[in-house]
N, CA, C and O atoms as a CHARMM CRD file, in Angstrom:
* protein
*
  356
    1    1 UNK  N     95.48900  61.29200  53.29600 PROA 1      0.00000
    2    1 UNK  CA    96.85700  61.24000  53.76300 PROA 1      0.00000
    3    1 UNK  C     97.43000  62.65700  53.89700 PROA 1      0.00000
    4    1 UNK  O     98.07000  62.99000  54.89500 PROA 1      0.00000
    5    2 UNK  N     97.18600  63.47700  52.87600 PROA 2      0.00000
    6    2 UNK  CA    97.69600  64.84200  52.88400 PROA 2      0.00000
    7    2 UNK  C     97.06500  65.65800  54.01300 PROA 2      0.00000
    8    2 UNK  O     97.73600  66.46800  54.65300 PROA 2      0.00000
    9    3 UNK  N     95.74700  65.43300  54.25600 PROA 3      0.00000
   10    3 UNK  CA    95.04500  66.14100  55.32200 PROA 3      0.00000
   11    3 UNK  C     95.63500  65.80500  56.68500 PROA 3      0.00000
   12    3 UNK  O     95.81900  66.68700  57.52400 PROA 3      0.00000
   13    4 UNK  N     95.93000  64.52500  56.90300 PROA 4      0.00000
   14    4 UNK  CA    96.49600  64.09900  58.18900 PROA 4      0.00000
   15    4 UNK  C     97.87300  64.70500  58.41400 PROA 4      0.00000
   16    4 UNK  O     98.19600  65.12100  59.52700 PROA 4      0.00000
   17    5 UNK  N     98.68000  64.75700  57.37100 PROA 5      0.00000
   18    5 UNK  CA   100.00800  65.35200  57.48500 PROA 5      0.00000
   19    5 UNK  C     99.90300  66.82300  57.85600 PROA 5      0.00000
   20    5 UNK  O    100.65300  67.30700  58.70400 PROA 5      0.00000
   21    6 UNK  N     98.98200  67.53200  57.22800 PROA 6      0.00000
   22    6 UNK  CA    98.78500  68.94300  57.53400 PROA 6      0.00000
   23    6 UNK  C     98.31900  69.12900  58.97500 PROA 6      0.00000
   24    6 UNK  O     98.80700  70.01900  59.67000 PROA 6      0.00000
   25    7 UNK  N     97.38900  68.30700  59.42800 PROA 7      0.00000
   26    7 UNK  CA    96.89800  68.39500  60.80400 PROA 7      0.00000
   27    7 UNK  C     98.01400  68.12200  61.80600 PROA 7      0.00000
   28    7 UNK  O     98.12700  68.81900  62.81400 PROA 7      0.00000
   29    8 UNK  N     98.84100  67.10900  61.53500 PROA 8      0.00000
   30    8 UNK  CA    99.96400  66.80300  62.44000 PROA 8      0.00000
   31    8 UNK  C    100.97500  67.93800  62.47300 PROA 8      0.00000
   32    8 UNK  O    101.50900  68.27400  63.53000 PROA 8      0.00000
   33    9 UNK  N    101.23400  68.52600  61.31000 PROA 9      0.00000
   34    9 UNK  CA   102.18300  69.64000  61.24300 PROA 9      0.00000
   35    9 UNK  C    101.67300  70.83400  62.03900 PROA 9      0.00000
   36    9 UNK  O    102.43600  71.45200  62.78300 PROA 9      0.00000
   37   10 UNK  N    100.40700  71.16200  61.89400 PROA 10     0.00000
   38   10 UNK  CA    99.82000  72.26600  62.65800 PROA 10     0.00000
   39   10 UNK  C     99.91800  72.00200  64.15500 PROA 10     0.00000
   40   10 UNK  O    100.22800  72.90600  64.93100 PROA 10     0.00000
   41   11 UNK  N     99.65400  70.77000  64.55600 PROA 11     0.00000
   42   11 UNK  CA    99.74000  70.40400  65.97200 PROA 11     0.00000
   43   11 UNK  C    101.17200  70.49400  66.48700 PROA 11     0.00000
   44   11 UNK  O    101.41100  71.02600  67.57100 PROA 11     0.00000
   45   12 UNK  N    102.13200  69.97200  65.70500 PROA 12     0.00000
   46   12 UNK  CA   103.53900  70.00400  66.12200 PROA 12     0.00000
   47   12 UNK  C    104.05300  71.43300  66.26600 PROA 12     0.00000
   48   12 UNK  O    104.82100  71.73600  67.17900 PROA 12     0.00000
   49   13 UNK  N    103.62600  72.30600  65.36100 PROA 13     0.00000
   50   13 UNK  CA   104.07200  73.70500  65.40600 PROA 13     0.00000
   51   13 UNK  C    103.21200  74.54800  66.34200 PROA 13     0.00000
   52   13 UNK  O    103.42000  75.75400  66.47500 PROA 13     0.00000
   53   14 UNK  N    102.24600  73.90200  66.98800 PROA 14     0.00000
   54   14 UNK  CA   101.34300  74.57300  67.92000 PROA 14     0.00000
   55   14 UNK  C    100.62600  75.74600  67.25400 PROA 14     0.00000
   56   14 UNK  O    100.49100  76.82100  67.83700 PROA 14     0.00000
   57   15 UNK  N    100.16600  75.51400  66.01000 PROA 15     0.00000
   58   15 UNK  CA    99.42600  76.52500  65.26500 PROA 15     0.00000
   59   15 UNK  C     97.92700  76.25800  65.40200 PROA 15     0.00000
   60   15 UNK  O     97.51900  75.10600  65.55700 PROA 15     0.00000
   61   16 UNK  N     97.11400  77.29200  65.34800 PROA 16     0.00000
   62   16 UNK  CA    95.67100  77.08100  65.47800 PROA 16     0.00000
   63   16 UNK  C     95.09400  76.30200  64.29500 PROA 16     0.00000
   64   16 UNK  O     95.61200  76.35700  63.18000 PROA 16     0.00000
   65   17 UNK  N     94.01300  75.58000  64.56700 PROA 17     0.00000
   66   17 UNK  CA    93.36500  74.75600  63.54100 PROA 17     0.00000
   67   17 UNK  C     92.87900  75.58600  62.36100 PROA 17     0.00000
   68   17 UNK  O     92.78700  75.07600  61.24500 PROA 17     0.00000
   69   18 UNK  N     92.56300  76.86600  62.59300 PROA 18     0.00000
   70   18 UNK  CA    92.03700  77.67200  61.49400 PROA 18     0.00000
   71   18 UNK  C     93.10300  78.03700  60.46000 PROA 18     0.00000
   72   18 UNK  O     92.79400  78.70800  59.47500 PROA 18     0.00000
   73   19 UNK  N     94.33300  77.61400  60.66300 PROA 19     0.00000
   74   19 UNK  CA    95.37500  77.78200  59.64900 PROA 19     0.00000
   75   19 UNK  C     95.23300  76.73900  58.53800 PROA 19     0.00000
   76   19 UNK  O     95.81900  76.88000  57.46400 PROA 19     0.00000
   77   20 UNK  N     94.45600  75.70100  58.80600 PROA 20     0.00000
   78   20 UNK  CA    94.22300  74.63100  57.84100 PROA 20     0.00000
   79   20 UNK  C     93.22700  75.12800  56.78900 PROA 20     0.00000
   80   20 UNK  O     92.09700  75.47300  57.13200 PROA 20     0.00000
   81   21 UNK  N     93.62700  75.16900  55.51200 PROA 21     0.00000
   82   21 UNK  CA    92.72700  75.67300  54.46800 PROA 21     0.00000
   83   21 UNK  C     91.52100  74.76500  54.21400 PROA 21     0.00000
   84   21 UNK  O     90.60700  75.15300  53.48600 PROA 21     0.00000
   85   22 UNK  N     91.50300  73.57600  54.79700 PROA 22     0.00000
   86   22 UNK  CA    90.35800  72.67900  54.65800 PROA 22     0.00000
   87   22 UNK  C     89.27500  72.97600  55.69400 PROA 22     0.00000
   88   22 UNK  O     88.12700  72.56300  55.53500 PROA 22     0.00000
   89   23 UNK  N     89.64200  73.68300  56.74100 PROA 23     0.00000
   90   23 UNK  CA    88.69800  73.96200  57.82900 PROA 23     0.00000
   91   23 UNK  C     87.96800  75.26600  57.52900 PROA 23     0.00000
   92   23 UNK  O     88.59700  76.31900  57.41700 PROA 23     0.00000
   93   24 UNK  N     86.64200  75.20300  57.39900 PROA 24     0.00000
   94   24 UNK  CA    85.89900  76.43600  57.12500 PROA 24     0.00000
   95   24 UNK  C     85.88600  77.34900  58.35100 PROA 24     0.00000
   96   24 UNK  O     85.85000  76.88400  59.49000 PROA 24     0.00000
   97   25 UNK  N     85.91600  78.63700  58.09400 PROA 25     0.00000
   98   25 UNK  CA    85.81900  79.64000  59.15800 PROA 25     0.00000
   99   25 UNK  C     84.56700  80.44700  58.87400 PROA 25     0.00000
  100   25 UNK  O     84.41600  81.02000  57.79500 PROA 25     0.00000
  101   26 UNK  N     83.66600  80.48800  59.85300 PROA 26     0.00000
  102   26 UNK  CA    82.38700  81.15900  59.69200 PROA 26     0.00000
  103   26 UNK  C     82.32000  82.31900  60.67700 PROA 26     0.00000
  104   26 UNK  O     82.51800  82.13600  61.87800 PROA 26     0.00000
  105   27 UNK  N     82.04200  83.50600  60.16700 PROA 27     0.00000
  106   27 UNK  CA    81.85100  84.68000  61.00800 PROA 27     0.00000
  107   27 UNK  C     80.44300  85.19500  60.75500 PROA 27     0.00000
  108   27 UNK  O     80.07900  85.49900  59.61900 PROA 27     0.00000
  109   28 UNK  N     79.65800  85.29000  61.81600 PROA 28     0.00000
  110   28 UNK  CA    78.28300  85.76100  61.69600 PROA 28     0.00000
  111   28 UNK  C     78.19400  87.14000  62.32400 PROA 28     0.00000
  112   28 UNK  O     78.58300  87.33600  63.47500 PROA 28     0.00000
  113   29 UNK  N     77.68200  88.08700  61.56500 PROA 29     0.00000
  114   29 UNK  CA    77.53600  89.46000  62.01800 PROA 29     0.00000
  115   29 UNK  C     76.05200  89.75300  62.18200 PROA 29     0.00000
  116   29 UNK  O     75.34100  89.98700  61.20400 PROA 29     0.00000
  117   30 UNK  N     75.59600  89.73700  63.42400 PROA 30     0.00000
  118   30 UNK  CA    74.17300  89.93900  63.66900 PROA 30     0.00000
  119   30 UNK  C     73.36000  88.79800  63.09500 PROA 30     0.00000
  120   30 UNK  O     73.77000  87.63800  63.14100 PROA 30     0.00000
  121   31 UNK  N     72.20100  89.13900  62.55300 PROA 31     0.00000
  122   31 UNK  CA    71.32600  88.12700  61.95300 PROA 31     0.00000
  123   31 UNK  C     71.27000  88.25300  60.44200 PROA 31     0.00000
  124   31 UNK  O     70.51700  87.53500  59.78300 PROA 31     0.00000
  125   32 UNK  N     72.06400  89.16300  59.88900 PROA 32     0.00000
  126   32 UNK  CA    71.90800  89.43000  58.46400 PROA 32     0.00000
  127   32 UNK  C     73.17300  89.31800  57.62400 PROA 32     0.00000
  128   32 UNK  O     73.13900  89.60700  56.42900 PROA 32     0.00000
  129   33 UNK  N     74.27500  88.90800  58.21400 PROA 33     0.00000
  130   33 UNK  CA    75.50500  88.73300  57.42500 PROA 33     0.00000
  131   33 UNK  C     76.27900  87.52100  57.92600 PROA 33     0.00000
  132   33 UNK  O     76.38000  87.28200  59.13000 PROA 33     0.00000
  133   34 UNK  N     76.82300  86.76300  56.98000 PROA 34     0.00000
  134   34 UNK  CA    77.69100  85.63500  57.29200 PROA 34     0.00000
  135   34 UNK  C     78.85700  85.64100  56.31100 PROA 34     0.00000
  136   34 UNK  O     78.66100  85.66500  55.09600 PROA 34     0.00000
  137   35 UNK  N     80.05800  85.62000  56.84700 PROA 35     0.00000
  138   35 UNK  CA    81.25200  85.49300  56.02300 PROA 35     0.00000
  139   35 UNK  C     81.75100  84.06600  56.18500 PROA 35     0.00000
  140   35 UNK  O     82.09500  83.64600  57.29000 PROA 35     0.00000
  141   36 UNK  N     81.79000  83.32800  55.09500 PROA 36     0.00000
  142   36 UNK  CA    82.27400  81.94700  55.09800 PROA 36     0.00000
  143   36 UNK  C     83.59600  81.92300  54.34300 PROA 36     0.00000
  144   36 UNK  O     83.66300  82.28900  53.16900 PROA 36     0.00000
  145   37 UNK  N     84.64700  81.48700  55.03300 PROA 37     0.00000
  146   37 UNK  CA    85.97400  81.41100  54.42200 PROA 37     0.00000
  147   37 UNK  C     86.37400  79.94900  54.24700 PROA 37     0.00000
  148   37 UNK  O     85.82600  79.06800  54.91000 PROA 37     0.00000
  149   38 UNK  N     87.31500  79.69800  53.36700 PROA 38     0.00000
  150   38 UNK  CA    87.76700  78.35600  52.99300 PROA 38     0.00000
  151   38 UNK  C     86.63200  77.57200  52.34300 PROA 38     0.00000
  152   38 UNK  O     86.41100  76.39800  52.64000 PROA 38     0.00000
  153   39 UNK  N     85.92300  78.24700  51.45500 PROA 39     0.00000
  154   39 UNK  CA    84.81900  77.66400  50.69400 PROA 39     0.00000
  155   39 UNK  C     85.36000  77.24400  49.31800 PROA 39     0.00000
  156   39 UNK  O     86.04500  78.01800  48.64900 PROA 39     0.00000
  157   40 UNK  N     85.04700  76.02500  48.91300 PROA 40     0.00000
  158   40 UNK  CA    85.51600  75.52400  47.61700 PROA 40     0.00000
  159   40 UNK  C     84.58000  75.93800  46.48000 PROA 40     0.00000
  160   40 UNK  O     85.03500  76.26900  45.38600 PROA 40     0.00000
  161   41 UNK  N     83.26900  75.91700  46.74400 PROA 41     0.00000
  162   41 UNK  CA    82.30100  76.22700  45.68500 PROA 41     0.00000
  163   41 UNK  C     80.92800  76.45700  46.29200 PROA 41     0.00000
  164   41 UNK  O     80.68100  76.14000  47.45500 PROA 41     0.00000
  165   42 UNK  N     80.04400  77.01400  45.48300 PROA 42     0.00000
  166   42 UNK  CA    78.64200  77.14500  45.85500 PROA 42     0.00000
  167   42 UNK  C     77.87400  76.07700  45.08800 PROA 42     0.00000
  168   42 UNK  O     77.90000  76.05200  43.85700 PROA 42     0.00000
  169   43 UNK  N     77.20300  75.21100  45.79900 PROA 43     0.00000
  170   43 UNK  CA    76.44900  74.12700  45.14900 PROA 43     0.00000
  171   43 UNK  C     75.06200  74.60500  44.73900 PROA 43     0.00000
  172   43 UNK  O     74.58500  74.27200  43.65400 PROA 43     0.00000
  173   44 UNK  N     74.40600  75.39300  45.61000 PROA 44     0.00000
  174   44 UNK  CA    73.05400  75.85600  45.31400 PROA 44     0.00000
  175   44 UNK  C     72.84500  77.21000  45.98400 PROA 44     0.00000
  176   44 UNK  O     73.35500  77.46700  47.07400 PROA 44     0.00000
  177   45 UNK  N     72.08900  78.06200  45.31400 PROA 45     0.00000
  178   45 UNK  CA    71.82000  79.39200  45.85800 PROA 45     0.00000
  179   45 UNK  C     70.41700  79.82900  45.46100 PROA 45     0.00000
  180   45 UNK  O     70.14000  80.08600  44.28900 PROA 45     0.00000
  181   46 UNK  N     69.53500  79.91000  46.45800 PROA 46     0.00000
  182   46 UNK  CA    68.20000  80.45200  46.25100 PROA 46     0.00000
  183   46 UNK  C     67.97700  81.50900  47.33400 PROA 46     0.00000
  184   46 UNK  O     68.83000  81.69900  48.20100 PROA 46     0.00000
  185   47 UNK  N     66.85500  82.18300  47.28500 PROA 47     0.00000
  186   47 UNK  CA    66.61600  83.20200  48.30500 PROA 47     0.00000
  187   47 UNK  C     66.29700  82.58600  49.66800 PROA 47     0.00000
  188   47 UNK  O     66.25000  83.29900  50.67000 PROA 47     0.00000
  189   48 UNK  N     66.07300  81.25200  49.71500 PROA 48     0.00000
  190   48 UNK  CA    65.75900  80.57600  50.97400 PROA 48     0.00000
  191   48 UNK  C     66.86500  79.64400  51.45400 PROA 48     0.00000
  192   48 UNK  O     66.85800  79.22400  52.61100 PROA 48     0.00000
  193   49 UNK  N     67.83100  79.31000  50.56900 PROA 49     0.00000
  194   49 UNK  CA    68.86700  78.35500  50.96000 PROA 49     0.00000
  195   49 UNK  C     70.13100  78.55100  50.11800 PROA 49     0.00000
  196   49 UNK  O     70.06800  78.72200  48.90000 PROA 49     0.00000
  197   50 UNK  N     71.27000  78.52300  50.79800 PROA 50     0.00000
  198   50 UNK  CA    72.57100  78.55500  50.12600 PROA 50     0.00000
  199   50 UNK  C     73.35300  77.35200  50.62900 PROA 50     0.00000
  200   50 UNK  O     73.46200  77.14000  51.83600 PROA 50     0.00000
  201   51 UNK  N     73.89600  76.56700  49.70900 PROA 51     0.00000
  202   51 UNK  CA    74.69000  75.39900  50.06800 PROA 51     0.00000
  203   51 UNK  C     76.11100  75.63500  49.57600 PROA 51     0.00000
  204   51 UNK  O     76.34800  75.81300  48.38100 PROA 51     0.00000
  205   52 UNK  N     77.06500  75.63300  50.52600 PROA 52     0.00000
  206   52 UNK  CA    78.47200  75.86600  50.23200 PROA 52     0.00000
  207   52 UNK  C     79.24700  74.57100  50.41000 PROA 52     0.00000
  208   52 UNK  O     78.99300  73.81900  51.35100 PROA 52     0.00000
  209   53 UNK  N     80.18800  74.30600  49.51700 PROA 53     0.00000
  210   53 UNK  CA    81.06300  73.14600  49.64000 PROA 53     0.00000
  211   53 UNK  C     82.33700  73.58400  50.36000 PROA 53     0.00000
  212   53 UNK  O     82.96900  74.56900  49.97800 PROA 53     0.00000
  213   54 UNK  N     82.70400  72.84400  51.40400 PROA 54     0.00000
  214   54 UNK  CA    83.91200  73.14100  52.16100 PROA 54     0.00000
  215   54 UNK  C     84.74100  71.86700  52.29100 PROA 54     0.00000
  216   54 UNK  O     84.28000  70.78700  51.91900 PROA 54     0.00000
  217   55 UNK  N     85.93700  71.98300  52.80700 PROA 55     0.00000
  218   55 UNK  CA    86.78000  70.81700  53.03000 PROA 55     0.00000
  219   55 UNK  C     86.23700  69.89600  54.10800 PROA 55     0.00000
  220   55 UNK  O     86.67000  68.74900  54.21500 PROA 55     0.00000
  221   56 UNK  N     85.29800  70.37800  54.90800 PROA 56     0.00000
  222   56 UNK  CA    84.69100  69.58000  55.97800 PROA 56     0.00000
  223   56 UNK  C     83.29700  69.09500  55.61100 PROA 56     0.00000
  224   56 UNK  O     82.58500  68.58800  56.47800 PROA 56     0.00000
  225   57 UNK  N     82.89000  69.23100  54.38000 PROA 57     0.00000
  226   57 UNK  CA    81.56500  68.82600  53.93400 PROA 57     0.00000
  227   57 UNK  C     80.76900  70.02400  53.44800 PROA 57     0.00000
  228   57 UNK  O     81.33800  71.06000  53.10400 PROA 57     0.00000
  229   58 UNK  N     79.45700  69.87900  53.42100 PROA 58     0.00000
  230   58 UNK  CA    78.61000  70.97000  52.94600 PROA 58     0.00000
  231   58 UNK  C     78.12300  71.80300  54.12900 PROA 58     0.00000
  232   58 UNK  O     77.87300  71.28000  55.21500 PROA 58     0.00000
  233   59 UNK  N     77.99700  73.08800  53.90000 PROA 59     0.00000
  234   59 UNK  CA    77.42100  74.00800  54.87400 PROA 59     0.00000
  235   59 UNK  C     76.14600  74.54300  54.24100 PROA 59     0.00000
  236   59 UNK  O     76.19300  75.21900  53.21300 PROA 59     0.00000
  237   60 UNK  N     75.00900  74.24200  54.85500 PROA 60     0.00000
  238   60 UNK  CA    73.72300  74.70200  54.34900 PROA 60     0.00000
  239   60 UNK  C     73.22300  75.83200  55.23600 PROA 60     0.00000
  240   60 UNK  O     73.12300  75.68600  56.45400 PROA 60     0.00000
  241   61 UNK  N     72.91400  76.95300  54.61100 PROA 61     0.00000
  242   61 UNK  CA    72.41200  78.12800  55.31900 PROA 61     0.00000
  243   61 UNK  C     70.98500  78.36500  54.84400 PROA 61     0.00000
  244   61 UNK  O     70.72700  78.41600  53.64100 PROA 61     0.00000
  245   62 UNK  N     70.06000  78.51100  55.78900 PROA 62     0.00000
  246   62 UNK  CA    68.66900  78.75700  55.44800 PROA 62     0.00000
  247   62 UNK  C     68.20600  80.08600  56.00800 PROA 62     0.00000
  248   62 UNK  O     68.72800  80.57200  57.01200 PROA 62     0.00000
  249   63 UNK  N     67.22300  80.66200  55.34700 PROA 63     0.00000
  250   63 UNK  CA    66.69100  81.92900  55.81100 PROA 63     0.00000
  251   63 UNK  C     65.76900  82.54600  54.77900 PROA 63     0.00000
  252   63 UNK  O     65.16000  81.84800  53.96700 PROA 63     0.00000
  253   64 UNK  N     65.67700  83.85900  54.82400 PROA 64     0.00000
  254   64 UNK  CA    64.81700  84.61000  53.90700 PROA 64     0.00000
  255   64 UNK  C     65.63900  85.68600  53.20400 PROA 64     0.00000
  256   64 UNK  O     66.47600  86.34400  53.82200 PROA 64     0.00000
  257   65 UNK  N     65.39700  85.85400  51.92900 PROA 65     0.00000
  258   65 UNK  CA    66.08000  86.89600  51.16700 PROA 65     0.00000
  259   65 UNK  C     67.57600  86.72000  51.09700 PROA 65     0.00000
  260   65 UNK  O     68.31300  87.70500  51.06000 PROA 65     0.00000
  261   66 UNK  N     68.04600  85.46700  51.07700 PROA 66     0.00000
  262   66 UNK  CA    69.48800  85.21200  51.06400 PROA 66     0.00000
  263   66 UNK  C     70.09200  85.59000  49.71900 PROA 66     0.00000
  264   66 UNK  O     69.49600  85.38100  48.66300 PROA 66     0.00000
  265   67 UNK  N     71.27200  86.14100  49.79000 PROA 67     0.00000
  266   67 UNK  CA    71.98300  86.59500  48.60700 PROA 67     0.00000
  267   67 UNK  C     73.47700  86.43800  48.84200 PROA 67     0.00000
  268   67 UNK  O     73.97300  86.77200  49.91800 PROA 67     0.00000
  269   68 UNK  N     74.20100  85.93400  47.84500 PROA 68     0.00000
  270   68 UNK  CA    75.65800  85.90700  47.92200 PROA 68     0.00000
  271   68 UNK  C     76.10400  87.28200  47.47200 PROA 68     0.00000
  272   68 UNK  O     76.18300  87.56200  46.27500 PROA 68     0.00000
  273   69 UNK  N     76.39300  88.13200  48.42900 PROA 69     0.00000
  274   69 UNK  CA    76.70900  89.54500  48.16500 PROA 69     0.00000
  275   69 UNK  C     78.09300  89.68700  47.54500 PROA 69     0.00000
  276   69 UNK  O     78.28500  90.46900  46.61500 PROA 69     0.00000
  277   70 UNK  N     79.05100  88.93100  48.06300 PROA 70     0.00000
  278   70 UNK  CA    80.41100  88.95500  47.52900 PROA 70     0.00000
  279   70 UNK  C     80.91600  87.53000  47.42700 PROA 70     0.00000
  280   70 UNK  O     80.62500  86.69300  48.28200 PROA 70     0.00000
  281   71 UNK  N     81.66700  87.26400  46.38400 PROA 71     0.00000
  282   71 UNK  CA    82.26900  85.95400  46.18800 PROA 71     0.00000
  283   71 UNK  C     83.70000  86.18000  45.75800 PROA 71     0.00000
  284   71 UNK  O     83.95900  86.78900  44.72000 PROA 71     0.00000
  285   72 UNK  N     84.62600  85.69100  46.55400 PROA 72     0.00000
  286   72 UNK  CA    86.03600  85.84900  46.23800 PROA 72     0.00000
  287   72 UNK  C     86.73000  84.50400  46.30500 PROA 72     0.00000
  288   72 UNK  O     86.08900  83.46700  46.48100 PROA 72     0.00000
  289   73 UNK  N     88.02900  84.53000  46.16600 PROA 73     0.00000
  290   73 UNK  CA    88.79200  83.29100  46.22100 PROA 73     0.00000
  291   73 UNK  C     88.63300  82.65400  47.59600 PROA 73     0.00000
  292   73 UNK  O     89.14500  83.17600  48.58700 PROA 73     0.00000
  293   74 UNK  N     87.94300  81.55500  47.66200 PROA 74     0.00000
  294   74 UNK  CA    87.69200  80.74200  48.85000 PROA 74     0.00000
  295   74 UNK  C     86.85700  81.43100  49.93000 PROA 74     0.00000
  296   74 UNK  O     86.92400  81.02900  51.09100 PROA 74     0.00000
  297   75 UNK  N     86.08100  82.44400  49.58800 PROA 75     0.00000
  298   75 UNK  CA    85.22300  83.09200  50.58600 PROA 75     0.00000
  299   75 UNK  C     83.92700  83.58400  49.95300 PROA 75     0.00000
  300   75 UNK  O     83.87300  83.91300  48.76800 PROA 75     0.00000
  301   76 UNK  N     82.89100  83.62300  50.77900 PROA 76     0.00000
  302   76 UNK  CA    81.58800  84.09700  50.31400 PROA 76     0.00000
  303   76 UNK  C     80.94900  84.90800  51.43900 PROA 76     0.00000
  304   76 UNK  O     80.97000  84.50400  52.60100 PROA 76     0.00000
  305   77 UNK  N     80.38200  86.05400  51.07800 PROA 77     0.00000
  306   77 UNK  CA    79.64500  86.87600  52.02800 PROA 77     0.00000
  307   77 UNK  C     78.16600  86.74200  51.70700 PROA 77     0.00000
  308   77 UNK  O     77.71700  87.11100  50.62100 PROA 77     0.00000
  309   78 UNK  N     77.41200  86.20800  52.66600 PROA 78     0.00000
  310   78 UNK  CA    75.97800  86.02600  52.49500 PROA 78     0.00000
  311   78 UNK  C     75.24400  87.11300  53.26500 PROA 78     0.00000
  312   78 UNK  O     75.65000  87.48800  54.36500 PROA 78     0.00000
  313   79 UNK  N     74.16500  87.61600  52.68200 PROA 79     0.00000
  314   79 UNK  CA    73.31700  88.58300  53.36900 PROA 79     0.00000
  315   79 UNK  C     71.88100  88.09100  53.29800 PROA 79     0.00000
  316   79 UNK  O     71.55200  87.22600  52.48600 PROA 79     0.00000
  317   80 UNK  N     71.04100  88.63800  54.13900 PROA 80     0.00000
  318   80 UNK  CA    69.64200  88.24500  54.22600 PROA 80     0.00000
  319   80 UNK  C     69.32600  87.88500  55.66500 PROA 80     0.00000
  320   80 UNK  O     70.15800  88.07800  56.55100 PROA 80     0.00000
  321   81 UNK  N     68.15600  87.37300  55.89900 PROA 81     0.00000
  322   81 UNK  CA    67.77200  86.98200  57.26300 PROA 81     0.00000
  323   81 UNK  C     68.25500  85.55500  57.51900 PROA 81     0.00000
  324   81 UNK  O     67.66400  84.59300  57.03000 PROA 81     0.00000
  325   82 UNK  N     69.33500  85.43200  58.29000 PROA 82     0.00000
  326   82 UNK  CA    69.91100  84.12700  58.61300 PROA 82     0.00000
  327   82 UNK  C     69.07100  83.46800  59.70600 PROA 82     0.00000
  328   82 UNK  O     68.89600  84.03000  60.78600 PROA 82     0.00000
  329   83 UNK  N     68.55600  82.28100  59.42000 PROA 83     0.00000
  330   83 UNK  CA    67.71200  81.59200  60.39300 PROA 83     0.00000
  331   83 UNK  C     68.31400  80.28600  60.88400 PROA 83     0.00000
  332   83 UNK  O     68.06200  79.87900  62.01800 PROA 83     0.00000
  333   84 UNK  N     69.10000  79.62900  60.05400 PROA 84     0.00000
  334   84 UNK  CA    69.68400  78.35000  60.45700 PROA 84     0.00000
  335   84 UNK  C     70.88400  78.01300  59.56400 PROA 84     0.00000
  336   84 UNK  O     70.98900  78.47400  58.42800 PROA 84     0.00000
  337   85 UNK  N     71.76100  77.21100  60.10800 PROA 85     0.00000
  338   85 UNK  CA    72.89700  76.71200  59.33500 PROA 85     0.00000
  339   85 UNK  C     73.29300  75.37500  59.92300 PROA 85     0.00000
  340   85 UNK  O     73.17500  75.15500  61.12800 PROA 85     0.00000
  341   86 UNK  N     73.76600  74.47600  59.05700 PROA 86     0.00000
  342   86 UNK  CA    74.12300  73.12700  59.50000 PROA 86     0.00000
  343   86 UNK  C     75.15000  72.54000  58.53900 PROA 86     0.00000
  344   86 UNK  O     75.18500  72.86900  57.35400 PROA 86     0.00000
  345   87 UNK  N     75.98300  71.66000  59.08900 PROA 87     0.00000
  346   87 UNK  CA    76.96100  70.93900  58.28400 PROA 87     0.00000
  347   87 UNK  C     76.41300  69.56600  57.90200 PROA 87     0.00000
  348   87 UNK  O     75.67300  68.94600  58.66500 PROA 87     0.00000
  349   88 UNK  N     76.78500  69.10500  56.71600 PROA 88     0.00000
  350   88 UNK  CA    76.44600  67.77200  56.25800 PROA 88     0.00000
  351   88 UNK  C     77.67000  67.18500  55.56900 PROA 88     0.00000
  352   88 UNK  O     78.68900  67.85600  55.40600 PROA 88     0.00000
  353   89 UNK  N     77.55600  65.95200  55.17600 PROA 89     0.00000
  354   89 UNK  CA    78.68200  65.28200  54.50000 PROA 89     0.00000
  355   89 UNK  C     78.71100  65.59600  53.03600 PROA 89     0.00000
  356   89 UNK  O     79.58900  65.11700  52.31900 PROA 89     0.00000
């Protein structure tokens, strides 16, 4: 219910969807850096896979030599060889 109210408010005010703190924002820099914002938690972290919990489900990142380089309030900077990423429920 709260999510729908927020979405309607953003639409009425003609604000971009990325203003919603439930919507993850992913910025990929080349093949070796990913900044994930609006992250709730890290579920799993190995050198081959990082699983992030977001308001839209899980974001799984796969690759080689993965490392959570920085972790801040609702954001994570991943480094390593990024090979794939996918959303799940």
